[in-house]
C-alpha positions as protocol buffer text, in pm:
chain_id: "A"
residue {
  index: 1
  type: MET
  ca { x: 6516 y: -21198 z: 833 }
}
residue {
  index: 2
  type: LEU
  ca { x: 6208 y: -21185 z: 620 }
}
residue {
  index: 3
  type: PRO
  ca { x: 6130 y: -21530 z: 484 }
}
residue {
  index: 4
  type: PHE
  ca { x: 6062 y: -21578 z: 116 }
}
residue {
  index: 5
  type: VAL
  ca { x: 6235 y: -21258 z: 0 }
}
residue {
  index: 6
  type: SER
  ca { x: 6432 y: -21438 z: -269 }
}
residue {
  index: 7
  type: VAL
  ca { x: 6119 y: -21550 z: -449 }
}
residue {
  index: 8
  type: THR
  ca { x: 6048 y: -21187 z: -545 }
}
residue {
  index: 9
  type: ILE
  ca { x: 6384 y: -21169 z: -721 }
}
residue {
  index: 10
  type: VAL
  ca { x: 6346 y: -21507 z: -892 }
}
residue {
  index: 11
  type: GLN
  ca { x: 5984 y: -21458 z: -999 }
}
residue {
  index: 12
  type: ASN
  ca { x: 6040 y: -21115 z: -1148 }
}
residue {
  index: 13
  type: SER
  ca { x: 6370 y: -21187 z: -1317 }
}
residue {
  index: 14
  type: ILE
  ca { x: 6373 y: -21535 z: -1463 }
}
residue {
  index: 15
  type: LEU
  ca { x: 6039 y: -21702 z: -1391 }
}
residue {
  index: 16
  type: ALA
  ca { x: 5813 y: -21426 z: -1526 }
}
residue {
  index: 17
  type: PRO
  ca { x: 5831 y: -21545 z: -1889 }
}
residue {
  index: 18
  type: VAL
  ca { x: 5743 y: -21899 z: -1781 }
}
residue {
  index: 19
  type: PHE
  ca { x: 5414 y: -21759 z: -1648 }
}
residue {
  index: 20
  type: ARG
  ca { x: 5371 y: -21531 z: -1952 }
}
residue {
  index: 21
  type: ARG
  ca { x: 5440 y: -21221 z: -1748 }
}
residue {
  index: 22
  type: PRO
  ca { x: 5685 y: -20944 z: -1836 }
}
residue {
  index: 23
  type: LEU
  ca { x: 6014 y: -20917 z: -1653 }
}
residue {
  index: 24
  type: ASN
  ca { x: 5992 y: -20660 z: -1377 }
}
residue {
  index: 25
  type: PRO
  ca { x: 6330 y: -20496 z: -1310 }
}
residue {
  index: 26
  type: GLU
  ca { x: 6177 y: -20257 z: -1055 }
}
residue {
  index: 27
  type: ALA
  ca { x: 6043 y: -20549 z: -847 }
}
residue {
  index: 28
  type: VAL
  ca { x: 6381 y: -20723 z: -876 }
}
residue {
  index: 29
  type: ALA
  ca { x: 6562 y: -20410 z: -754 }
}
residue {
  index: 30
  type: GLU
  ca { x: 6321 y: -20376 z: -461 }
}
residue {
  index: 31
  type: GLY
  ca { x: 6361 y: -20747 z: -380 }
}
residue {
  index: 32
  type: GLU
  ca { x: 6739 y: -20712 z: -387 }
}
residue {
  index: 33
  type: LYS
  ca { x: 6717 y: -20413 z: -156 }
}
residue {
  index: 34
  type: ILE
  ca { x: 6503 y: -20606 z: 92 }
}
residue {
  index: 35
  type: LEU
  ca { x: 6726 y: -20914 z: 64 }
}
residue {
  index: 36
  type: SER
  ca { x: 7036 y: -20705 z: 131 }
}
residue {
  index: 37
  type: ALA
  ca { x: 6879 y: -20550 z: 441 }
}
residue {
  index: 38
  type: ALA
  ca { x: 6768 y: -20893 z: 562 }
}
residue {
  index: 39
  type: LEU
  ca { x: 7112 y: -21046 z: 504 }
}
residue {
  index: 40
  type: SER
  ca { x: 7271 y: -20755 z: 688 }
}
residue {
  index: 41
  type: LYS
  ca { x: 7036 y: -20804 z: 984 }
}
residue {
  index: 42
  type: THR
  ca { x: 7096 y: -21179 z: 981 }
}
residue {
  index: 43
  type: GLU
  ca { x: 7469 y: -21122 z: 989 }
}
residue {
  index: 44
  type: SER
  ca { x: 7467 y: -20850 z: 1256 }
}
residue {
  index: 45
  type: PHE
  ca { x: 7205 y: -21004 z: 1486 }
}
residue {
  index: 46
  type: TRP
  ca { x: 7154 y: -21375 z: 1433 }
}
residue {
  index: 47
  type: LEU
  ca { x: 7515 y: -21456 z: 1346 }
}
residue {
  index: 48
  type: ASP
  ca { x: 7678 y: -21179 z: 1548 }
}
residue {
  index: 49
  type: ASP
  ca { x: 7890 y: -21408 z: 1765 }
}
residue {
  index: 50
  type: ASN
  ca { x: 7990 y: -21642 z: 1482 }
}
residue {
  index: 51
  type: ARG
  ca { x: 7742 y: -21906 z: 1587 }
}
residue {
  index: 52
  type: PRO
  ca { x: 7728 y: -22195 z: 1342 }
}
residue {
  index: 53
  type: PHE
  ca { x: 7348 y: -22172 z: 1316 }
}
residue {
  index: 54
  type: LEU
  ca { x: 7083 y: -21905 z: 1365 }
}
residue {
  index: 55
  type: LEU
  ca { x: 6987 y: -22018 z: 1712 }
}
residue {
  index: 56
  type: GLY
  ca { x: 7343 y: -22101 z: 1813 }
}
residue {
  index: 57
  type: GLU
  ca { x: 7274 y: -22467 z: 1860 }
}
residue {
  index: 58
  type: ASN
  ca { x: 7502 y: -22749 z: 1751 }
}
residue {
  index: 59
  type: GLN
  ca { x: 7263 y: -22845 z: 1474 }
}
residue {
  index: 60
  type: PRO
  ca { x: 7043 y: -22651 z: 1234 }
}
residue {
  index: 61
  type: SER
  ca { x: 6691 y: -22563 z: 1342 }
}
residue {
  index: 62
  type: ILE
  ca { x: 6381 y: -22541 z: 1125 }
}
residue {
  index: 63
  type: ALA
  ca { x: 6459 y: -22167 z: 1100 }
}
residue {
  index: 64
  type: ASP
  ca { x: 6797 y: -22248 z: 944 }
}
residue {
  index: 65
  type: LEU
  ca { x: 6641 y: -22489 z: 696 }
}
residue {
  index: 66
  type: ILE
  ca { x: 6364 y: -22254 z: 586 }
}
residue {
  index: 67
  type: LEU
  ca { x: 6593 y: -21956 z: 551 }
}
residue {
  index: 68
  type: VAL
  ca { x: 6873 y: -22138 z: 371 }
}
residue {
  index: 69
  type: CYS
  ca { x: 6624 y: -22276 z: 118 }
}
residue {
  index: 70
  type: ASP
  ca { x: 6490 y: -21927 z: 55 }
}
residue {
  index: 71
  type: ILE
  ca { x: 6835 y: -21778 z: 4 }
}
residue {
  index: 72
  type: MET
  ca { x: 6950 y: -22064 z: -219 }
}
residue {
  index: 73
  type: GLN
  ca { x: 6682 y: -21968 z: -471 }
}
residue {
  index: 74
  type: VAL
  ca { x: 6904 y: -21677 z: -570 }
}
residue {
  index: 75
  type: LYS
  ca { x: 7130 y: -21937 z: -736 }
}
residue {
  index: 76
  type: LEU
  ca { x: 6862 y: -21963 z: -1007 }
}
residue {
  index: 77
  type: VAL
  ca { x: 6935 y: -21607 z: -1115 }
}
residue {
  index: 78
  type: GLY
  ca { x: 7301 y: -21691 z: -1170 }
}
residue {
  index: 79
  type: GLU
  ca { x: 7643 y: -21704 z: -1011 }
}
residue {
  index: 80
  type: THR
  ca { x: 7719 y: -21340 z: -1094 }
}
residue {
  index: 81
  type: ASP
  ca { x: 7411 y: -21217 z: -908 }
}
residue {
  index: 82
  type: TRP
  ca { x: 7468 y: -21471 z: -629 }
}
residue {
  index: 83
  type: ASN
  ca { x: 7822 y: -21338 z: -577 }
}
residue {
  index: 84
  type: ARG
  ca { x: 7708 y: -20976 z: -600 }
}
residue {
  index: 85
  type: LEU
  ca { x: 7421 y: -21022 z: -353 }
}
residue {
  index: 86
  type: LEU
  ca { x: 7588 y: -21255 z: -104 }
}
residue {
  index: 87
  type: GLY
  ca { x: 7953 y: -21156 z: -149 }
}
residue {
  index: 88
  type: PRO
  ca { x: 7952 y: -20893 z: 126 }
}
residue {
  index: 89
  type: TYR
  ca { x: 7802 y: -21132 z: 381 }
}
residue {
  index: 90
  type: LYS
  ca { x: 8083 y: -21366 z: 485 }
}
residue {
  index: 91
  type: LYS
  ca { x: 7905 y: -21485 z: 802 }
}
residue {
  index: 92
  type: VAL
  ca { x: 7594 y: -21570 z: 600 }
}
residue {
  index: 93
  type: GLN
  ca { x: 7807 y: -21760 z: 350 }
}
residue {
  index: 94
  type: GLN
  ca { x: 7971 y: -21955 z: 633 }
}
residue {
  index: 95
  type: TRP
  ca { x: 7630 y: -22024 z: 788 }
}
residue {
  index: 96
  type: ILE
  ca { x: 7504 y: -22159 z: 453 }
}
residue {
  index: 97
  type: GLU
  ca { x: 7808 y: -22387 z: 438 }
}
residue {
  index: 98
  type: ASN
  ca { x: 7755 y: -22497 z: 801 }
}
residue {
  index: 99
  type: THR
  ca { x: 7392 y: -22581 z: 724 }
}
residue {
  index: 100
  type: ARG
  ca { x: 7495 y: -22765 z: 408 }
}
residue {
  index: 101
  type: ASN
  ca { x: 7757 y: -22969 z: 590 }
}
residue {
  index: 102
  type: ALA
  ca { x: 7521 y: -23055 z: 876 }
}
residue {
  index: 103
  type: THR
  ca { x: 7243 y: -23173 z: 644 }
}
residue {
  index: 104
  type: ASN
  ca { x: 7430 y: -23339 z: 359 }
}
residue {
  index: 105
  type: PRO
  ca { x: 7369 y: -23539 z: 149 }
}
residue {
  index: 106
  type: HIS
  ca { x: 7010 y: -23413 z: 170 }
}
residue {
  index: 107
  type: PHE
  ca { x: 7105 y: -23048 z: 118 }
}
residue {
  index: 108
  type: ASP
  ca { x: 7285 y: -23123 z: -207 }
}
residue {
  index: 109
  type: GLU
  ca { x: 7010 y: -23356 z: -327 }
}
residue {
  index: 110
  type: LEU
  ca { x: 6744 y: -23093 z: -269 }
}
residue {
  index: 111
  type: HIS
  ca { x: 6940 y: -22811 z: -426 }
}
residue {
  index: 112
  type: LYS
  ca { x: 7030 y: -23025 z: -723 }
}
residue {
  index: 113
  type: VAL
  ca { x: 6668 y: -22967 z: -827 }
}
residue {
  index: 114
  type: LEU
  ca { x: 6735 y: -22592 z: -843 }
}
residue {
  index: 115
  type: LYS
  ca { x: 7037 y: -22652 z: -1064 }
}
residue {
  index: 116
  type: GLU
  ca { x: 6835 y: -22877 z: -1296 }
}
residue {
  index: 117
  type: LEU
  ca { x: 6554 y: -22621 z: -1314 }
}
residue {
  index: 118
  type: LYS
  ca { x: 6802 y: -22348 z: -1404 }
}
residue {
  index: 119
  type: GLU
  ca { x: 6951 y: -22565 z: -1680 }
}
residue {
  index: 120
  type: LYS
  ca { x: 6606 y: -22638 z: -1823 }
}
residue {
  index: 121
  type: MET
  ca { x: 6516 y: -22272 z: -1825 }
}
residue {
  index: 122
  type: GLN
  ca { x: 6839 y: -22182 z: -2003 }
}
residue {
  index: 123
  type: ASN
  ca { x: 6768 y: -22432 z: -2283 }
}
């Protein structure tokens, strides 16, 4: 999985106006294409035997934490896009939930910031 793929989608779809840059649908489409390929590879290779975490351990590794934070940025774009982009990847969705459960309440506290940022940007 390529780290920091989601930032391309977020920057070029919803954050661009914040930085006085035009929206870039072509960059978003390319980012989505790369994210889809990365999610597919994550599901078929890293999570191929239904391991709870990327390295198959009983607890998340730093790789799990970095990757889950990157993917969670897609939530900023919206639930519709989140469901469209992650919907086909049931193992990835389960892995996100496993990582969330293993790291809560910290996971929810950290990602609450993303939710608050999204709300501010919508207002």
